[in-house]
C-alpha positions in Angstrom: 294.0 -119.2 36.2 291.3 -118.9 39.1 290.7 -115.1 38.7 290.4 -115.6 35.3 287.3 -118.0 36.0 285.9 -115.9 38.5 286.1 -113.0 36.1 284.1 -115.4 33.4 281.5 -115.9 35.9 281.1 -112.8 36.5 280.6 -111.9 33.3 277.8 -114.6 33.0 275.9 -113.6 35.7 275.7 -110.2 34.4 275.1 -111.3 31.0 272.1 -113.8 31.9 270.0 -111.3 33.6 270.4 -109.5 30.3 269.5 -112.6 28.2 267.0 -113.6 30.1 265.5 -109.9 29.4 265.5 -110.5 26.1 263.9 -113.9 25.6 261.0 -112.3 27.7 261.0 -108.7 25.3 260.6 -111.9 22.2 258.1 -113.7 23.8 256.4 -110.4 24.7 256.6 -109.6 20.7 255.8 -113.3 19.8 252.4 -112.7 21.9 251.5 -109.3 20.6 252.2 -111.0 16.8 249.4 -113.8 17.7 247.0 -111.2 18.9 247.3 -108.6 16.0 245.4 -110.5 13.8 242.4 -110.2 16.1 242.8 -106.9 16.8 243.0 -106.2 13.0 239.5 -107.4 12.7 238.1 -105.9 15.7 238.9 -102.4 14.8 237.8 -103.5 11.2 234.3 -104.6 11.9 233.5 -103.0 15.3 236.0 -99.8 16.0 236.4 -98.1 12.4 232.2 -98.4 12.0 231.5 -96.8 15.3 233.8 -94.1 14.7 232.6 -93.6 11.0 228.7 -93.4 12.3 230.1 -90.4 15.1 231.4 -88.8 12.0 228.2 -88.8 10.6 226.6 -87.7 13.3 228.6 -85.1 13.3 227.7 -83.9 9.6 224.6 -83.7 8.1 224.2 -86.7 5.0 221.3 -87.4 3.0 221.8 -89.7 0.6 219.1 -87.9 -1.5 222.2 -85.6 -2.0 225.2 -87.0 -1.3 227.5 -84.6 -2.4 225.6 -81.7 0.3 227.8 -82.7 3.1 228.7 -80.5 6.2 229.7 -80.2 9.7 226.7 -79.0 12.0 228.2 -80.4 14.9 225.9 -81.4 17.7 223.2 -79.7 15.4 221.6 -83.1 15.0 221.7 -84.4 18.5 219.9 -81.0 19.2 216.8 -81.3 16.3 216.4 -84.8 17.7 215.9 -83.4 21.6 214.2 -80.3 20.9 213.0 -80.0 17.3 211.8 -83.8 17.0 208.8 -85.1 18.9 208.3 -88.4 17.0 211.5 -88.8 19.3 210.3 -88.8 22.6 207.0 -90.7 21.2 209.6 -94.0 20.4 211.4 -92.9 23.8 208.5 -93.7 26.0 207.0 -96.6 24.1 211.0 -98.4 24.5 211.0 -97.3 28.0 207.3 -98.9 28.3 208.4 -102.0 26.9 211.9 -102.6 28.3 210.4 -101.9 31.8 207.3 -104.2 31.0 209.1 -107.4 29.4 212.1 -106.9 31.9 210.2 -106.8 34.9 207.9 -110.0 34.1 210.8 -111.8 32.9 213.1 -111.7 35.9 209.8 -112.6 38.2 208.6 -115.4 36.2 212.3 -116.6 35.9 213.5 -116.3 39.3 210.3 -118.1 40.0 210.7 -121.1 37.6 214.7 -121.4 38.4 213.3 -121.4 42.2 211.0 -124.9 41.2 213.3 -126.1 39.0 216.4 -126.1 41.5 215.3 -129.4 43.3 215.6 -133.3 42.8 212.7 -134.6 41.0 212.1 -137.1 38.1 212.4 -135.5 35.0 213.9 -132.2 35.6 216.6 -133.0 33.6 213.9 -133.0 30.7 212.3 -130.0 31.9 215.6 -127.8 32.0 216.1 -129.1 28.6 213.2 -128.2 27.2 212.5 -124.8 28.6 215.7 -123.6 27.0 214.0 -124.4 23.5 212.8 -120.8 22.6 215.9 -119.3 23.0 217.3 -121.2 20.5 214.8 -120.3 17.7 215.6 -117.4 15.4 213.7 -113.9 16.5 212.7 -113.5 12.9 211.2 -117.4 13.1 209.7 -116.6 16.6 207.7 -113.1 15.1 206.5 -115.4 11.9 204.9 -118.0 14.0 203.7 -115.7 16.7 201.9 -113.5 13.8 200.2 -116.4 12.5 198.8 -117.2 15.9 197.5 -114.0 16.6 195.7 -113.3 13.0 191.6 -113.7 13.4 191.9 -117.0 11.8 195.1 -118.2 14.7 195.3 -120.4 17.0 194.6 -118.0 19.8 191.1 -116.5 18.3 190.2 -120.0 17.6 191.1 -121.3 21.4 188.7 -117.7 22.8 186.3 -118.7 20.5 186.0 -122.7 22.2 185.1 -120.7 25.5 182.8 -117.6 23.6 185.0 -114.6 23.0 185.4 -113.2 19.8 188.3 -112.8 17.5 190.4 -110.1 18.6 192.9 -108.5 16.4 195.9 -108.3 18.6 198.8 -106.7 16.7 196.1 -104.3 14.6 194.8 -102.7 17.2 196.6 -99.9 19.0 195.6 -100.8 22.4 196.9 -104.4 22.1 199.7 -104.2 19.6 202.6 -103.2 22.0 201.2 -106.1 24.5 201.1 -108.6 21.8 205.1 -108.1 21.0 205.7 -107.7 24.8 204.0 -111.5 25.3 206.3 -112.3 22.6 209.7 -110.8 23.8 208.5 -112.6 27.2 208.0 -116.0 25.5 211.3 -116.3 24.3 213.8 -114.7 26.7 212.3 -115.8 29.8 214.0 -118.8 29.6 217.5 -117.6 29.5 216.6 -115.0 32.4 215.9 -119.0 34.1 219.0 -120.2 32.4 221.1 -118.0 33.9 219.2 -118.3 37.7 219.3 -121.5 38.0 223.0 -121.8 37.6 223.1 -119.0 40.2 221.1 -121.2 42.8 223.0 -124.3 42.0 226.7 -122.1 42.3 225.1 -121.6 46.1 227.3 -124.7 48.9 225.0 -127.0 49.5 226.0 -126.8 53.2 224.8 -123.1 53.4 221.3 -124.6 52.2 221.0 -127.7 54.2 221.8 -125.0 57.4 219.2 -123.2 56.5 217.0 -126.3 56.3 218.6 -127.5 59.6 217.4 -124.4 61.2 214.1 -124.3 60.2 214.5 -121.0 58.3 210.6 -119.8 56.5 211.2 -119.3 52.9 210.4 -115.8 53.4 213.6 -116.0 55.5 215.5 -118.3 53.5 215.2 -116.4 50.7 215.8 -112.2 51.2 218.8 -113.7 54.0 220.7 -116.4 51.9 219.4 -116.7 48.4 219.2 -113.0 47.0 222.7 -112.1 48.7 224.7 -115.0 47.4 222.4 -114.4 43.9 222.4 -110.3 43.6 225.6 -110.3 41.4 224.1 -113.1 38.6 220.9 -111.3 39.1 222.6 -108.0 38.3 224.5 -109.2 35.3 221.0 -111.1 33.2 219.2 -107.9 34.2 221.7 -106.0 32.5 221.4 -107.9 29.6 218.3 -108.4 29.0 217.7 -104.6 29.4 220.3 -104.0 27.2 218.2 -106.3 24.5 215.4 -105.0 25.2 215.9 -101.6 24.4 217.6 -102.2 21.2 214.2 -104.6 20.1 214.0 -104.4 16.5 213.3 -107.6 14.8 210.2 -108.8 16.5 208.5 -105.9 16.3 209.4 -105.0 12.4 207.9 -108.8 12.0 204.7 -108.5 13.9 204.2 -104.8 13.4 206.6 -102.7 11.7 205.6 -99.9 14.1 201.9 -99.9 13.8 199.2 -99.6 14.2 200.1 -96.1 13.7 203.5 -95.6 16.2 201.8 -97.7 19.5 204.6 -99.9 18.8 206.8 -97.6 17.3 210.4 -98.6 19.3 213.5 -96.3 18.9 215.3 -99.0 16.6 212.3 -98.9 14.7 212.5 -95.5 14.0 216.2 -95.1 13.7 215.5 -97.8 10.8 213.2 -96.1 8.8 215.6 -92.6 9.3 217.9 -94.3 7.4 216.6 -96.7 5.0 213.5 -95.1 5.0 214.3 -91.2 4.5 218.3 -91.7 3.6 219.2 -89.1 6.6 222.4 -91.0 7.5 223.5 -88.2 10.0 220.6 -87.9 11.5 220.1 -91.3 12.2 223.9 -92.2 13.5 223.0 -89.2 16.4 219.6 -91.0 17.3 222.5 -94.5 17.6 224.5 -92.7 19.4 221.6 -90.9 21.8 220.4 -95.2 22.3 224.0 -96.1 23.0 224.4 -93.2 25.8 220.8 -93.9 27.3 221.5 -97.5 27.1 224.8 -97.2 29.4 223.4 -94.5 31.7 220.6 -97.4 32.6 223.1 -99.8 33.0 225.8 -97.6 35.4 222.5 -96.9 36.9 221.4 -100.4 37.5 224.8 -101.5 39.0 225.1 -98.7 41.1 221.7 -99.4 42.8 222.3 -103.3 43.7 226.3 -102.3 44.5 224.4 -99.6 47.1 221.8 -102.1 48.2 224.9 -104.8 48.8 226.7 -102.5 50.8 223.8 -101.6 52.7 223.2 -105.5 53.3 226.4 -105.9 54.2 226.6 -103.1 56.8 223.4 -104.2 58.5 224.7 -107.5 58.9 228.0 -106.2 60.5 225.4 -104.6 63.2 223.8 -107.2 63.5 226.4 -109.5 64.5 228.4 -107.3 66.8 224.5 -106.9 68.5 224.6 -110.3 69.3 228.3 -110.6 70.3 227.7 -107.7 73.0 224.6 -109.4 73.9 226.4 -112.8 74.5 229.3 -111.2 76.3 227.0 -109.4 78.6 224.9 -112.5 79.1 228.1 -114.3 79.9 229.5 -111.7 82.7 
């Protein structure tokens, strides 16, 4: 009898892992079943359009002659890079725009975040008010600033009060791009402030108090404590703003539509004209992928630059610690 019970126990011990494995597989299938609708939606609205645009970029496809579709391989890319002078003009303008707005937004945002990272009366209200521009649609912001830039707008009215004549902000080639950059800086600097302020407030208070007790000057406090801890957050905000600036469209479309001439003809605006103005579907798709590649190259370069700087800083800190340790040991000896 005991032998039979022992055999049943052995069979149960063998069957138990199998049953547990079957239940685990069933749970996995349930998880995948719940994820499947999301995966399908993601494929329909993201992956399929990207693959379709890639297919279009490898073909000659013009909506004026929809039946004349033919495979050209990398021909559209070669034409853009070698035979289209407008492409290089718009890329130069886009780079100037991107570097200008991102640099000003980061420097101004960092300064404002440092000012707001303190306890004072009304600071909560001020932090709330400063993010209002982010909540406004870029089209609404563009229209508002367009009326402010008009010869009879509020900016020229204020300049007239101090004896300066009206300026055609968006009608002159030498001021149009700057005018658009000002709009972008006004709207998106609060975003930089918000992210960097969150990074500053994540710094342990003990570290800040220790730096205060040690009597560190602001430059030493910022370079040795704040910036090393803030660098990952700064990388994120720089990446986000750089990618958005390289793809800017709505503000330019509302204010100038690329004019006057080609002074504000950014890459996304040229891409829009190629598709919706000239109906060159394949050519426009090729330019979209070139913009995508440029954005990724800039992002990777920025990540590597900041990561390399962080590694060098850590190495220098280790060397400094070793030097101080050796000096202490020598003094003890």
